[in-house]
C-alpha positions in Angstrom: 252.6 -16.5 15.1 255.0 -18.5 17.3 258.6 -19.4 16.4 260.3 -22.5 17.7 264.0 -23.0 17.5 265.5 -26.4 18.2 269.3 -26.5 18.7 270.1 -30.1 17.9 273.5 -31.8 17.5 273.5 -32.2 13.8 271.3 -29.3 12.8 269.2 -26.4 14.0 265.6 -26.4 13.1 263.1 -23.5 13.0 259.4 -23.8 12.9 256.7 -21.2 12.5 253.3 -22.1 14.1 250.1 -20.1 13.8 247.7 -19.2 16.7 245.7 -22.4 16.0 248.7 -24.7 16.4 249.2 -25.3 12.7 252.7 -25.6 11.3 253.2 -22.8 8.7 256.8 -23.2 7.8 259.8 -25.2 9.0 263.4 -25.5 7.9 266.7 -26.9 9.2 270.4 -26.1 8.6 273.3 -28.4 9.4 276.0 -28.1 12.1 279.4 -29.7 12.3 281.0 -31.7 15.1 284.7 -31.8 15.9 286.2 -35.0 17.3 289.9 -34.1 17.8 290.7 -37.1 20.1 289.0 -40.4 20.8 285.9 -40.0 23.1 285.9 -36.2 22.5 282.9 -34.4 20.9 282.8 -30.7 20.6 281.1 -27.9 18.7 281.6 -24.2 18.1 279.0 -22.0 19.8 279.9 -19.2 17.3 278.7 -21.6 14.6 275.4 -22.0 16.4 274.8 -18.3 16.3 275.8 -17.9 12.7 273.5 -20.8 11.7 270.7 -19.3 13.8 270.9 -16.0 12.0 271.0 -17.7 8.6 268.0 -19.7 9.6 266.0 -16.7 10.8 266.8 -14.9 7.5 265.6 -17.9 5.5 262.3 -18.2 7.5 261.7 -14.5 7.3 262.0 -14.5 3.6 259.7 -17.5 3.2 257.1 -16.1 5.7 256.7 -12.8 4.0 254.1 -10.5 5.7 253.3 -13.3 8.2 256.7 -12.8 9.9 255.5 -9.6 11.5 252.9 -11.6 13.5 255.6 -13.4 15.5 254.9 -12.6 19.2 256.9 -15.2 21.1 259.9 -17.5 20.5 260.5 -20.8 22.2 263.9 -22.6 22.6 264.6 -26.3 22.6 268.2 -27.6 22.8 270.6 -30.5 23.0 271.2 -31.1 26.7 274.3 -31.3 28.9 276.7 -29.3 26.7 279.1 -27.0 28.7 279.4 -23.5 27.3 282.1 -21.7 29.4 282.1 -17.9 29.5 284.5 -15.5 31.2 283.6 -12.4 33.2 283.0 -10.5 29.9 280.8 -13.3 28.6 283.4 -14.3 26.0 283.6 -18.0 25.0 286.6 -19.7 26.6 286.8 -23.0 24.7 284.7 -25.1 22.3 281.6 -26.6 23.7 281.9 -30.1 25.2 278.8 -32.0 24.0 276.5 -34.5 25.6 278.0 -37.4 23.6 281.6 -36.6 24.8 282.8 -39.4 27.1 286.2 -38.3 28.2 285.1 -37.6 31.8 284.5 -41.2 33.1 287.2 -40.8 35.8 285.6 -37.5 37.0 282.3 -39.3 37.3 283.8 -41.8 39.7 285.4 -38.9 41.7 282.1 -37.0 41.9 280.2 -40.1 43.1 282.8 -40.6 45.8 282.8 -36.9 46.8 279.0 -36.5 46.8 277.3 -39.4 48.6 274.0 -37.6 48.3 274.3 -37.2 44.6 271.7 -39.8 43.6 269.1 -38.6 46.2 269.5 -34.9 45.1 269.9 -35.2 41.4 268.0 -38.4 40.8 270.7 -39.6 38.5 274.0 -41.4 38.3 277.1 -39.4 37.4 277.7 -40.1 33.7 280.2 -38.5 31.3 277.3 -37.1 29.2 276.2 -34.8 32.1 277.6 -31.3 32.5 279.1 -31.6 36.0 281.8 -34.2 35.2 282.8 -32.1 32.1 283.6 -29.2 34.4 285.6 -31.4 36.7 287.6 -32.5 33.7 288.2 -28.9 32.7 289.2 -28.1 36.3 291.8 -31.0 36.2 293.1 -30.7 32.7 292.5 -27.1 31.7 292.9 -25.2 35.1 293.6 -21.9 33.4 290.2 -22.2 31.6 288.4 -23.2 34.8 289.9 -20.3 36.7 288.5 -17.9 34.1 285.0 -19.4 34.0 282.5 -17.0 35.3 279.3 -18.6 33.8 278.3 -22.0 32.7 275.4 -22.2 30.2 273.7 -24.9 28.3 273.6 -24.7 24.5 270.2 -23.1 24.0 270.7 -20.8 26.9 273.9 -19.3 25.3 271.7 -18.4 22.3 269.1 -16.9 24.7 271.9 -14.7 26.2 272.7 -13.4 22.7 269.0 -12.9 22.0 267.9 -11.3 25.2 271.0 -10.4 27.2 269.8 -12.6 30.0 271.5 -15.6 31.6 268.5 -17.9 32.2 267.8 -21.6 31.9 264.7 -23.7 32.3 264.4 -26.5 34.9 264.1 -29.4 32.4 267.4 -28.6 30.7 269.1 -27.7 34.0 268.1 -31.1 35.4 270.6 -32.6 33.0 273.6 -30.8 34.5 273.8 -32.9 37.8 273.7 -29.6 39.7 269.9 -29.4 40.1 267.9 -30.6 43.1 265.4 -32.2 40.8 262.7 -32.7 43.4 262.9 -29.0 44.4 263.5 -27.7 40.9 266.4 -25.5 42.1 270.1 -25.5 42.1 271.9 -27.6 44.7 274.5 -25.6 46.6 275.9 -28.9 47.9 276.6 -30.5 44.5 277.8 -27.2 43.0 280.4 -26.9 45.8 281.7 -30.4 45.1 282.6 -29.1 41.6 284.3 -25.9 42.8 281.3 -23.8 41.7 278.5 -21.8 43.2 275.1 -20.3 42.2 277.0 -17.2 40.9 278.3 -19.4 38.0 274.7 -20.6 37.2 271.9 -18.9 35.2 268.6 -18.0 36.9 265.9 -20.7 36.5 262.4 -20.5 35.1 259.7 -23.0 34.1 259.7 -23.9 30.4 256.4 -22.2 29.8 257.4 -19.0 31.5 258.5 -15.6 30.0 262.3 -15.4 30.2 262.6 -11.9 28.7 262.3 -10.1 25.4 264.5 -9.6 22.4 267.4 -7.1 22.6 266.5 -4.1 20.4 269.5 -4.7 18.1 268.5 -8.4 17.6 264.9 -7.4 17.0 266.0 -4.9 14.3 268.3 -7.5 12.7 265.6 -10.2 12.6 262.8 -7.8 11.5 260.8 -8.4 14.7 259.4 -6.3 17.5 261.5 -5.8 20.6 258.5 -6.9 22.6 258.7 -10.4 21.3 258.8 -12.8 24.3 261.4 -15.6 24.6 260.0 -18.6 26.6 262.0 -20.6 29.1 261.9 -23.5 26.6 263.2 -27.0 27.4 265.7 -29.7 26.9 265.2 -31.3 23.6 263.3 -34.3 24.8 261.1 -32.4 27.2 260.3 -29.9 24.4 259.6 -32.8 22.0 257.2 -34.2 24.7 255.3 -30.9 24.6 255.3 -31.0 20.8 253.7 -34.4 20.7 251.3 -33.7 23.6 253.1 -36.0 26.1 252.2 -33.8 29.0 250.1 -36.0 31.4 251.4 -38.9 33.6 251.8 -42.1 31.6 252.2 -40.3 28.2 255.3 -41.8 26.4 257.3 -41.4 23.2 260.4 -42.7 21.6 262.8 -40.2 20.0 264.8 -41.7 17.2 267.4 -39.1 16.4 271.2 -38.9 16.8 270.6 -40.5 20.2 267.7 -42.7 21.1 265.3 -41.9 24.0 262.3 -43.6 25.6 260.5 -40.8 27.5 257.6 -41.3 30.1 255.8 -38.5 31.9 255.5 -38.8 35.7 253.3 -36.8 38.2 256.0 -36.9 40.8 259.8 -37.2 41.3 260.5 -40.9 40.7 264.3 -41.5 40.4 265.7 -44.9 39.5 269.4 -44.4 39.2 270.3 -48.0 39.9 269.2 -48.8 36.3 270.9 -45.8 34.7 267.3 -44.4 34.1 267.3 -40.6 34.0 264.8 -38.6 36.1 264.4 -35.0 35.1 261.9 -32.1 35.5 259.4 -31.8 32.6 259.3 -28.5 30.7 255.8 -27.9 32.3 255.3 -27.0 36.0 254.7 -29.7 38.6 255.7 -32.6 36.3 258.7 -34.8 36.0 259.8 -37.5 33.5 261.9 -40.6 33.3 264.1 -41.4 30.3 266.2 -44.2 29.1 268.9 -42.9 26.8 271.1 -44.6 24.2 273.9 -42.5 22.9 273.9 -43.6 19.2 270.6 -44.4 17.5 270.0 -42.9 14.0 273.6 -41.9 14.2 274.4 -45.6 13.7 272.5 -45.6 10.4 274.3 -42.4 9.3 277.6 -43.9 10.2 277.0 -47.1 8.2 275.7 -45.2 5.2 278.9 -43.1 5.1 281.0 -46.3 5.5 279.5 -48.1 2.5 278.8 -45.0 0.4 275.0 -45.2 0.1 272.2 -42.7 0.8 269.9 -43.6 3.7 266.7 -43.7 1.5 268.3 -46.0 -1.0 269.6 -48.4 1.7 266.2 -48.5 3.4 264.6 -49.6 0.1 267.1 -52.4 -0.1 266.4 -53.4 3.5 262.7 -53.5 3.0 263.2 -56.0 0.1 264.9 -58.5 2.4 263.1 -61.8 3.2 262.3 -62.7 6.8 264.8 -65.5 6.4 267.6 -63.1 5.5 266.8 -60.9 8.5 266.7 -63.9 10.8 270.2 -64.9 9.7 271.7 -61.3 9.6 274.6 -60.4 11.9 273.8 -58.9 15.3 274.9 -55.3 15.8 275.8 -53.5 19.0 275.1 -49.8 18.6 277.6 -48.5 21.2 279.6 -46.2 18.8 279.8 -43.6 21.6 279.7 -45.8 24.6 276.3 -46.2 26.3 274.1 -44.8 29.1 271.0 -46.8 29.8 271.2 -49.4 31.1 274.9 -49.9 31.2 276.4 -46.5 32.1 279.5 -47.7 30.2 281.4 -45.0 28.2 283.9 -47.7 27.1 281.3 -49.9 25.5 282.0 -50.4 21.8 280.0 -51.2 18.7 280.4 -54.5 16.8 278.9 -56.8 14.1 278.7 -60.4 15.2 278.0 -63.4 12.9 279.1 -62.0 9.5 279.1 -64.6 6.6 279.6 -64.4 2.8 275.9 -63.6 2.2 276.0 -60.5 4.4 275.6 -57.8 1.8 275.1 -54.1 2.6 271.3 -54.5 2.9 271.7 -57.4 5.4 274.3 -55.4 7.4 272.0 -52.3 7.2 269.1 -54.3 8.6 271.4 -55.4 11.5 272.1 -51.8 12.3 268.4 -50.9 12.4 267.6 -54.0 14.5 270.6 -53.3 16.9 269.2 -49.8 17.6 265.8 -51.3 18.3 267.4 -53.8 20.7 269.1 -50.9 22.5 265.7 -49.2 22.9 264.3 -52.5 24.1 266.9 -52.4 26.9 265.6 -49.0 27.9 261.9 -50.1 27.9 262.9 -53.2 29.9 264.6 -51.2 32.8 261.8 -48.6 32.8 259.3 -51.3 33.3 261.5 -52.9 36.0 261.5 -49.5 37.8 257.7 -49.6 38.0 256.9 -47.4 35.0 254.3 -49.0 32.7 254.4 -48.4 29.0 251.6 -49.7 26.7 252.1 -47.5 23.6 254.5 -44.9 22.3 254.6 -42.1 19.8 257.7 -42.1 17.6 259.5 -38.9 16.9 262.8 -37.7 15.3 264.3 -38.3 11.9 264.0 -42.1 12.2 260.2 -41.6 12.4 260.3 -41.0 8.6 261.0 -44.7 8.0 257.8 -46.9 8.0 260.1 -50.0 8.0 262.0 -48.9 11.1 258.7 -48.0 12.9 257.3 -51.4 12.2 260.5 -53.1 13.4 260.3 -51.2 16.6 256.7 -52.2 17.2 257.8 -55.9 16.6 260.9 -55.6 18.9 259.2 -53.7 21.7 255.8 -55.4 21.5 254.2 -52.0 21.7 251.8 -50.0 19.5 253.9 -47.3 17.8 252.2 -44.1 16.6 253.7 -41.7 14.1 252.3 -38.2 13.8 252.0 -35.5 11.2 255.2 -33.4 11.6 256.7 -36.0 13.9 260.2 -35.2 12.7 259.8 -31.6 14.0 258.9 -32.5 17.6 261.5 -30.4 19.4 260.9 -27.3 17.3 257.1 -27.7 17.5 257.4 -28.1 21.3 259.5 -24.9 21.5 256.8 -23.1 19.5 254.1 -24.4 21.8 256.1 -23.3 24.9 256.3 -19.9 23.2 252.5 -19.8 22.9 252.2 -20.7 26.6 254.6 -18.0 27.6 252.4 -15.6 25.5 249.3 -16.4 27.7 247.7 -19.4 26.0 246.6 -22.4 28.1 247.8 -25.9 28.1 244.4 -27.1 27.0 244.6 -24.9 24.0 248.2 -25.6 23.1 249.3 -29.1 24.3 247.1 -31.3 22.1 248.3 -34.5 20.6 249.0 -34.0 16.9 247.1 -36.0 14.3 248.1 -39.7 14.1 249.7 -40.5 10.8 249.9 -44.3 11.2 249.7 -47.0 13.9 252.2 -49.8 13.8 251.1 -53.0 15.7 253.4 -55.9 16.6 253.5 -58.7 14.1 253.4 -62.1 15.8 255.3 -64.0 13.0 258.6 -62.3 13.8 258.4 -62.4 17.6 260.3 -65.7 18.1 263.2 -64.7 15.9 263.5 -61.2 17.4 263.4 -62.6 21.0 266.2 -65.1 20.1 268.3 -62.4 18.5 267.7 -60.0 21.4 269.1 -62.6 23.8 272.2 -62.8 21.6 272.4 -59.0 21.6 272.4 -58.9 25.4 274.9 -61.7 25.8 277.3 -60.0 23.4 277.5 -56.9 25.5 277.9 -59.0 28.7 280.7 -61.1 27.2 282.5 -58.0 25.8 282.2 -56.1 29.1 283.6 -59.1 31.0 286.5 -59.4 28.5 287.3 -55.7 28.7 287.5 -56.0 32.5 290.2 -58.7 32.1 292.2 -56.8 29.5 293.4 -53.3 28.7 291.5 -53.0 25.4 
């Protein structure tokens, strides 16, 4: 048996996979996010550990005798978060998350201080990355920065508690802005620009490598053998790629979770920072990937449902009943509730509804939200294609993959064939379990197969003209808003 743990932003998922790659059990437990000030987003690493232990206890009880067959554990995690530890490995402050945008000024300072930043890291400096967060701490919390002995990413803090080892994998480390992405190793030059060195960083392994075994006391607590291997694992999207079998050049998927991602596998290091496209290491050796990233995707739907007091499933039923005419006349929604990365790299970007009239009921407004997220993904597909990366079809993963209506809408907007898969909502946890199997000695050919296709969504020509017209309005709204913000202090 192989156990995959996926440390997301809104929940932690656990998945048990047998030696034949079949999902035996899966379960998730929620996490909380703290937003004490505008643009801030933080979590408690102590809560991660408590939820992890509760999740393990739940899965152990459900698995019964099968639990004893677990031989390896894989880790997938939300990227970029800054876990700061002192010399005694004690937490120094709450974790600054990937969707925290307070460090825009520090991004500009890092770009100015490190002229080789793009060539080395393959990426623009953005507030979501880890390096600007540390520069913010250095400036605004100097006493915390002075005590910082180790900087870990979210899943790697849990690894430390599991194994006693400070280790990260190269796919997750690529999202810090401290990695030489082509060489798959830390960059001393960029670390020095942040007042750090390799001594502050964990050791690096490939995602499919053995990073250590469980500490004896953790093994006893979890009812497992102390010989259980912990794989290197991966950043959430790279792990999801392994889960959906996106492991060869040209393979692509869309992740429709809290954030929205378009992910394409490359055989070589192919940066395109001028379009705010990310270029990271894959979780498997000798492969890289490009990503477009929007900061708020399914999070926009969650926000709207909370706002109007309706459950997502109920709202989706109401949206599906709308006529094409109602959808064509719906307001246009900008999904920039947390700013935006690709293609704008604009932490100050804001969300909005444009074109509201008396007939805009909650279903019509809800449709606008789904469509606006689709248009944000279309921006990402557009700049990936402009960078020379071709996409002809995509798998769809994440919680949003559970909605057939949203999947069809994405096929119509993106003009791509969209595939959903059995277990598509568990991509990161499944990928983590597969990385565990690889670390335990199985081969990629055995493990990294594409899951069974559940449904194929093909573009419908009858909506193309309306969607193209509305997409142009969507793009002009951001451009006009950006121009007005430049002229004002809003």
